[in-house]
Backbone bond lengths (Angstrom), bond angles and torsions (degrees), N, CA, C in turn:
res aa  C-N    CA-C-N  psi(-1)  N-CA   C-N-CA  omega(-1)  CA-C   N-CA-C  phi
1 M - - - 1.444 - - 1.523 107.16 -
2 A 1.313 114.96 122.49 1.457 116.88 -175.35 1.522 110.73 -155.78
3 W 1.295 112.52 150.73 1.448 120.14 169.68 1.519 106.81 -95.38
4 E 1.303 117.56 136.22 1.458 120.37 177.30 1.516 109.17 -142.29
5 S 1.319 114.57 157.71 1.470 118.14 177.80 1.526 107.93 -117.00
6 R 1.320 115.87 143.19 1.461 122.26 179.67 1.520 108.88 -119.43
7 N 1.298 114.44 124.35 1.464 121.41 177.54 1.518 112.78 54.98
8 G 1.326 116.72 28.24 1.458 120.71 177.80 1.511 114.08 65.27
9 R 1.322 118.47 22.99 1.458 121.81 -174.81 1.518 112.45 -106.82
10 G 1.299 118.68 31.60 1.462 120.20 177.17 1.515 111.35 110.51
11 R 1.323 114.79 179.63 1.457 120.45 -176.92 1.518 110.11 -107.12
12 Y 1.335 115.27 140.75 1.457 122.96 177.62 1.517 108.35 -124.99
13 Y 1.316 115.44 144.06 1.453 119.65 179.24 1.525 108.74 -99.24
14 T 1.351 116.49 134.87 1.459 122.14 178.82 1.522 109.66 -130.30
15 R 1.326 114.86 153.02 1.464 122.48 173.76 1.519 107.72 -120.29
16 S 1.326 116.34 144.10 1.455 121.35 174.26 1.524 107.33 -115.29
17 R 1.332 115.88 128.71 1.463 120.86 179.55 1.515 108.52 -134.32
18 K 1.320 115.58 156.05 1.457 120.42 174.67 1.515 108.94 -97.62
19 I 1.327 115.47 127.51 1.452 122.17 175.96 1.523 106.80 -129.80
20 N 1.326 116.29 117.84 1.464 122.70 -177.61 1.521 111.70 54.25
21 G 1.336 117.28 40.68 1.456 121.77 176.10 1.515 115.11 82.10
22 R 1.310 118.38 -1.89 1.464 121.66 179.47 1.516 109.53 -112.53
23 V 1.322 115.97 144.57 1.460 121.15 178.17 1.525 108.14 -84.05
24 V 1.331 114.65 125.56 1.463 121.34 -179.49 1.518 107.59 -120.17
25 R 1.328 115.67 130.35 1.471 120.01 178.77 1.508 109.48 -95.63
26 E 1.301 114.26 133.85 1.460 121.44 179.15 1.520 107.32 -112.75
27 Y 1.290 117.74 118.78 1.459 122.62 -179.89 1.522 108.30 -88.01
28 I 1.324 116.05 118.96 1.463 121.69 -177.29 1.518 109.76 -89.30
29 G 1.312 116.92 -50.18 1.448 119.81 179.16 1.509 112.05 132.18
30 A 1.306 114.77 -173.16 1.460 121.59 -178.34 1.523 108.88 -108.34
31 G 1.295 115.07 177.86 1.456 120.72 173.69 1.513 112.97 70.65
32 L 1.344 115.29 -141.75 1.454 121.95 -174.47 1.529 112.03 -64.80
33 A 1.330 118.13 -38.99 1.474 121.01 179.92 1.530 110.30 -62.83
34 G 1.307 116.71 -42.95 1.461 120.88 178.12 1.513 112.12 -65.61
35 E 1.324 117.09 -42.73 1.465 121.36 178.71 1.521 111.43 -62.11
36 L 1.342 117.13 -43.88 1.462 120.24 179.49 1.533 111.36 -65.31
37 A 1.322 116.87 -41.97 1.466 120.20 178.79 1.530 110.73 -65.33
38 A 1.320 117.62 -39.52 1.465 120.96 178.74 1.530 110.60 -64.92
39 A 1.324 117.35 -41.47 1.468 121.10 178.91 1.532 110.44 -65.45
40 E 1.331 116.64 -40.74 1.467 120.90 178.68 1.533 110.75 -63.69
41 D 1.326 116.65 -44.10 1.464 120.64 179.31 1.527 111.38 -65.42
42 E 1.313 117.05 -38.32 1.469 120.75 178.05 1.526 110.53 -65.29
43 H 1.331 117.03 -39.33 1.459 121.68 177.77 1.531 110.72 -63.25
44 R 1.341 117.32 -45.12 1.471 121.44 177.78 1.527 110.93 -61.58
45 H 1.323 116.48 -41.45 1.461 121.09 179.10 1.525 110.75 -62.53
46 A 1.325 117.31 -42.78 1.467 121.40 179.01 1.536 110.46 -64.24
47 Q 1.330 117.77 -38.72 1.462 120.91 178.08 1.533 110.92 -64.70
48 R 1.343 116.96 -43.26 1.465 120.22 178.84 1.527 111.04 -62.86
49 C 1.323 117.20 -41.26 1.472 120.73 178.55 1.520 111.04 -63.82
50 A 1.326 117.25 -41.90 1.463 120.89 179.49 1.531 110.54 -65.42
51 A 1.319 117.51 -40.24 1.467 120.78 178.64 1.526 110.67 -66.19
52 R 1.329 117.13 -38.85 1.464 121.03 178.80 1.528 110.69 -64.65
53 E 1.340 116.97 -42.68 1.464 120.74 178.67 1.518 111.31 -65.12
54 A 1.338 117.70 -39.45 1.463 121.04 178.76 1.524 110.56 -64.69
55 L 1.325 116.89 -39.36 1.463 120.58 177.84 1.521 111.34 -65.25
56 Q 1.330 116.95 -40.69 1.463 119.94 178.18 1.525 111.46 -65.07
57 K 1.328 117.53 -38.82 1.466 120.66 178.20 1.521 110.95 -66.71
58 A 1.328 117.17 -37.96 1.464 120.48 179.32 1.520 110.74 -70.96
59 R 1.317 117.66 -30.91 1.457 122.06 -176.92 1.525 112.48 -82.51
60 S 1.326 118.93 -25.31 1.460 121.37 -173.58 1.528 114.32 -61.02
61 P 1.345 121.92 -36.61 1.472 118.41 177.46 1.527 112.87 -64.52
62 L 1.307 118.04 -24.16 1.456 120.85 -179.84 1.526 112.37 -85.97
63 D 1.315 117.48 -13.94 1.461 120.49 -178.04 1.520 111.55 -63.65
64 W 1.320 118.12 -40.10 1.467 119.60 -179.13 1.521 110.44 -64.25
65 A 1.342 117.04 -38.63 1.465 120.28 179.05 1.524 110.55 -66.37
66 D 1.316 116.49 -39.94 1.462 120.71 178.86 1.527 110.92 -63.58
67 R 1.323 116.62 -42.39 1.469 119.74 178.37 1.524 111.06 -65.73
68 A 1.332 117.92 -39.70 1.467 121.09 179.63 1.523 110.69 -65.05
69 I 1.318 117.35 -43.49 1.464 120.80 178.67 1.518 110.63 -63.63
70 T 1.317 117.35 -40.05 1.464 120.81 178.33 1.518 110.73 -63.26
71 R 1.331 117.65 -41.77 1.465 120.85 178.28 1.525 111.18 -63.21
72 V 1.317 117.45 -43.38 1.466 121.14 179.95 1.528 109.94 -64.57
73 Y 1.313 117.11 -45.09 1.468 120.89 179.15 1.522 111.16 -60.56
74 T 1.326 117.27 -43.05 1.465 121.04 179.38 1.521 110.74 -63.20
75 E 1.323 116.81 -42.41 1.473 120.76 178.97 1.528 110.89 -62.82
76 I 1.316 117.24 -44.82 1.464 120.93 178.98 1.521 110.61 -63.08
77 D 1.328 116.83 -42.22 1.466 121.02 179.76 1.523 110.84 -60.96
78 W 1.325 117.21 -45.77 1.465 119.74 179.76 1.518 112.01 -64.99
79 R 1.317 117.39 -38.25 1.469 119.94 178.62 1.529 111.40 -67.09
80 C 1.314 117.23 -39.44 1.470 120.74 177.59 1.524 110.76 -65.14
81 R 1.322 116.63 -41.73 1.469 119.67 177.36 1.526 111.16 -62.68
82 A 1.335 116.57 -42.54 1.458 120.14 -179.81 1.526 110.46 -63.93
83 A 1.324 117.81 -40.04 1.461 120.97 178.75 1.526 110.92 -66.05
84 A 1.317 117.35 -38.81 1.464 120.88 179.09 1.519 110.83 -66.03
85 V 1.315 117.15 -43.86 1.467 120.53 179.18 1.529 109.79 -65.54
86 A 1.313 117.50 -39.99 1.462 120.31 178.06 1.526 111.08 -65.62
87 G 1.308 118.15 -28.07 1.454 122.68 178.61 1.515 113.11 -89.40
88 A 1.335 116.92 16.87 1.471 123.81 176.54 1.521 112.96 67.59
89 Y 1.325 117.03 37.13 1.457 121.34 173.54 1.528 108.63 -105.98
90 Y 1.319 115.54 157.23 1.460 121.02 176.62 1.523 107.89 -145.10
91 R 1.310 115.45 162.38 1.471 119.90 178.64 1.512 108.83 -96.54
92 H 1.306 116.38 120.87 1.448 121.91 -179.09 1.525 108.88 -81.95
93 H 1.328 116.55 113.51 1.472 123.16 -179.61 1.529 111.31 49.57
94 R 1.303 116.84 45.81 1.472 124.47 179.44 1.530 112.42 58.30
95 G 1.323 115.85 26.38 1.462 120.59 -178.04 1.511 111.31 -113.53
96 D 1.335 114.98 -120.94 1.454 120.83 -176.66 1.527 111.35 -70.10
97 W 1.330 114.14 152.97 1.462 119.86 174.33 1.520 107.64 -82.15
98 R 1.337 116.16 133.12 1.459 121.61 179.04 1.520 109.15 -129.77
99 R 1.343 114.73 151.28 1.452 119.95 178.10 1.522 108.77 -85.07
100 K 1.331 115.95 137.01 1.457 120.24 179.47 1.518 109.86 -68.43
101 R 1.321 115.87 144.83 1.464 121.22 179.10 1.523 110.44 -79.54
102 G 1.329 114.91 146.99 1.449 120.87 171.48 1.513 115.73 66.19
103 C 1.287 118.14 26.65 1.461 119.14 178.38 1.517 109.52 -120.37
104 C 1.271 115.39 166.61 1.468 122.98 174.30 1.517 112.30 60.76
105 G 1.330 118.15 35.58 1.452 121.55 175.30 1.511 114.19 76.02
106 E 1.347 117.77 15.26 1.459 119.59 177.14 1.512 109.49 -68.85
107 Q 1.298 116.04 145.40 1.454 120.11 174.92 1.511 108.38 -103.00
108 N 1.311 115.45 145.97 1.454 120.12 179.15 1.518 107.96 -80.38
109 N 1.308 117.77 118.24 1.454 122.65 -176.90 1.527 112.59 -74.96
110 D 1.332 118.65 -12.04 1.462 120.95 -179.09 1.523 111.26 -74.05
111 R 1.287 118.17 -24.91 1.471 121.55 -176.78 1.522 109.50 -105.53
112 R 1.267 115.99 72.22 1.457 120.75 179.93 1.521 109.87 -84.19
113 E 1.280 114.49 144.17 1.472 118.47 175.97 1.519 108.77 -79.65
114 P 1.330 116.41 140.76 1.467 117.80 -179.01 1.531 110.72 -66.80
115 L 1.315 114.16 145.29 1.449 119.67 178.16 1.519 109.17 -75.17
116 S 1.330 117.75 139.14 1.458 119.01 179.16 1.499 111.70 -101.10
């Protein structure tokens, strides 16, 4: 929403809106029509700002709970990772956890002794 002048011949009020992903300018005009459109747009803007502030005030009591849950989840995740690494597991290509081969006293089953 802006006032602009063209060729020094006065001020015109325009609106910019998105329609199907493209910005389209709507020329309102000068004088009383422009003043009324500017006042209407300012009123809508003030309403949106007030609604945004009300939403932020309503959301703020829940922010502390969200941060606490995130901290607990992060702590649990790190402890689980530490336990997996201590148990000789590793993440294969940042994917599934796998147990390392040949560690922790495992015997290789491919080399079986022949039965007598």
